[in-house]
LOKE-441697 format. One record per residue (C-alpha): x, z, y. Coordinates in Angstrom, 2 decimals. Each point is the difference from the previous one (the first is absolute). Example, Ala and Ser with C-alpha at 12.3 -4.5 7.8 and 13.67 -1.06 7.14 Angstrom:
atom u->12.30; w->7.80; v->-4.50
atom u->1.37; w->-0.66; v->3.44
***
This chain:
atom u->78.94; w->36.23; v->272.49
atom u->1.23; w->3.56; v->0.64
atom u->-1.40; w->0.05; v->3.55
atom u->-3.35; w->-1.30; v->-1.20
atom u->-0.10; w->2.74; v->-2.65
atom u->0.88; w->2.68; v->2.56
atom u->-2.89; w->-1.23; v->2.16
atom u->-2.39; w->0.28; v->-2.97
atom u->1.29; w->3.50; v->-0.76
atom u->-0.33; w->1.05; v->3.66
atom u->-3.62; w->-1.19; v->-0.02
atom u->-0.68; w->1.94; v->-3.20
atom u->1.65; w->3.21; v->1.24
atom u->0.40; w->-0.06; v->3.80
atom u->2.79; w->2.11; v->1.43
atom u->1.91; w->0.41; v->-3.26
atom u->3.55; w->-1.38; v->-0.24
atom u->0.33; w->-1.68; v->-3.41
atom u->3.48; w->-1.44; v->0.40
atom u->2.55; w->2.01; v->-1.98
atom u->-2.59; w->2.14; v->-1.80
atom u->-0.26; w->0.17; v->-3.76
atom u->-2.48; w->1.80; v->-2.23
atom u->-2.87; w->-1.17; v->2.18
atom u->-2.55; w->1.01; v->-2.63
atom u->1.83; w->2.88; v->-1.69
atom u->0.74; w->1.64; v->3.36
atom u->-3.62; w->-0.44; v->1.10
atom u->0.63; w->-2.50; v->2.81
atom u->-2.52; w->-2.38; v->-1.61
atom u->-3.12; w->1.07; v->-1.87
atom u->-2.26; w->-2.02; v->-2.29
atom u->-2.19; w->-1.19; v->2.88
atom u->3.11; w->-1.18; v->1.89
atom u->1.14; w->-1.93; v->-3.08
atom u->-3.35; w->-1.77; v->-0.42
atom u->0.01; w->-0.92; v->3.68
atom u->3.61; w->-1.14; v->-0.25
atom u->-0.64; w->-2.13; v->-3.10
atom u->-2.88; w->-1.75; v->1.76
atom u->2.10; w->-0.68; v->3.10
atom u->3.04; w->-1.16; v->-2.01
atom u->-2.16; w->-2.38; v->-2.02
atom u->-1.38; w->-1.50; v->3.20
atom u->3.14; w->-0.09; v->2.17
atom u->2.39; w->-1.25; v->-2.68
atom u->-2.47; w->-2.21; v->-1.88
atom u->0.59; w->1.84; v->-3.28
atom u->-2.18; w->1.66; v->-2.60
atom u->1.35; w->3.38; v->-1.06
atom u->-1.23; w->0.61; v->-3.55
atom u->-1.30; w->3.44; v->-0.96
atom u->2.96; w->0.60; v->-2.32
atom u->2.36; w->-0.35; v->2.99
atom u->-1.78; w->2.68; v->2.03
atom u->2.38; w->2.75; v->-1.06
atom u->2.07; w->2.47; v->2.01
atom u->3.28; w->-1.76; v->-0.84
atom u->-1.15; w->-3.16; v->1.82
atom u->-1.01; w->1.94; v->3.13
atom u->2.91; w->2.47; v->0.16
atom u->1.63; w->-1.53; v->3.09
atom u->0.06; w->-3.03; v->2.26
atom u->2.58; w->-1.55; v->-2.33
atom u->-2.07; w->0.46; v->-3.16
atom u->-3.07; w->-1.45; v->1.70
atom u->2.08; w->-2.98; v->1.16
atom u->1.26; w->-0.46; v->-3.56
atom u->-3.59; w->0.00; v->-1.28
atom u->-1.05; w->-2.58; v->2.59
atom u->3.02; w->-2.16; v->-0.81
atom u->-0.66; w->0.15; v->-3.72
atom u->-3.65; w->-0.93; v->0.48
atom u->1.04; w->-2.88; v->2.26
atom u->2.41; w->-1.23; v->-2.68
atom u->3.10; w->0.75; v->2.06
***
């Protein structure tokens, strides 16, 4: 699942190395447009539906927090 997520992130922000980074939103690596694009791609690629209340910085802080969100929405 991690590799699939990294592919989605690379498509959303080509050339940026996400692995090992934290504070993706707070540090300005991802902006609001990136998040909307990312939510759409995550919904499609992982067959999930990210509710509006889960579109918060804490859930998109790092690769690990995004994976945790996907896992929770998949019931894992």
